[in-house]
C-alpha positions in Angstrom: 88.4 124.5 127.1 92.2 123.7 125.9 92.8 121.8 122.5 95.3 119.3 123.1 97.6 119.3 119.9 99.2 115.9 121.3 98.3 112.3 119.7 97.2 110.3 121.6 99.4 107.3 122.9 97.5 105.1 120.7 97.9 107.2 117.3 101.6 107.8 118.8 102.4 104.1 118.4 101.0 103.7 115.7 102.4 106.8 113.9 106.1 105.1 114.6 104.9 101.4 114.5 104.3 102.8 110.4 107.7 105.1 110.4 109.3 101.6 112.0 108.4 100.0 108.7 109.6 98.1 106.4 107.3 98.9 103.9 107.7 102.6 105.0 111.2 102.7 104.9 111.4 100.9 101.4 109.0 104.3 100.7 110.8 106.6 102.3 114.1 104.5 100.3 112.3 104.7 96.9 111.0 108.6 97.5 114.6 110.2 97.9 115.7 107.8 94.8 113.0 109.6 92.3 113.9 112.9 93.9 117.3 112.6 93.1 116.7 111.2 89.5 113.8 114.2 89.2 117.3 116.6 90.5 119.8 115.0 88.0 117.0 115.2 84.4 116.0 118.9 85.9 119.5 119.1 85.2 119.6 117.9 82.2 116.6 119.8 80.9 118.1 122.9 81.8 114.4 123.4 84.2 112.4 121.1 86.4 110.5 118.8 84.8 108.4 117.8 87.6 107.5 115.2 90.5 105.4 113.1 88.1 107.6 113.2 85.3 110.5 112.2 87.1 108.4 109.0 88.8 107.2 107.8 84.9 110.9 107.8 83.7 112.3 106.3 86.8 109.8 103.8 87.5 110.3 103.0 83.2 114.0 103.2 83.3 115.0 102.4 86.3 112.6 101.3 89.2 113.2 97.4 88.6 117.5 97.3 89.1 117.0 99.7 91.6 114.5 96.9 93.7 116.4 94.1 92.4 120.1 95.3 94.4 117.7 96.3 97.3 117.2 92.5 98.2 120.7 91.8 97.2 121.8 93.9 99.6 119.0 92.8 102.0 119.8 89.8 101.8 123.9 90.4 102.3 122.6 92.1 105.5 121.2 89.1 106.5 123.9 86.8 107.1 
């Protein structure tokens, strides 16, 4: 019996729904910012600081301002 590697259409639909959701897009945008922060801080430190340290540092130092900016931009885009 051949095993199918394709997802059934209902799972494909759910997967596409998730990928198109605002929440998922925000997650991806936030993750990209954290990875950029990780790269910058690792360069400054002269070594890889790791994702967890970068995540915590970014949350403390940048998350609030980043979210506010995203919300302002979203409101401007809607008009």
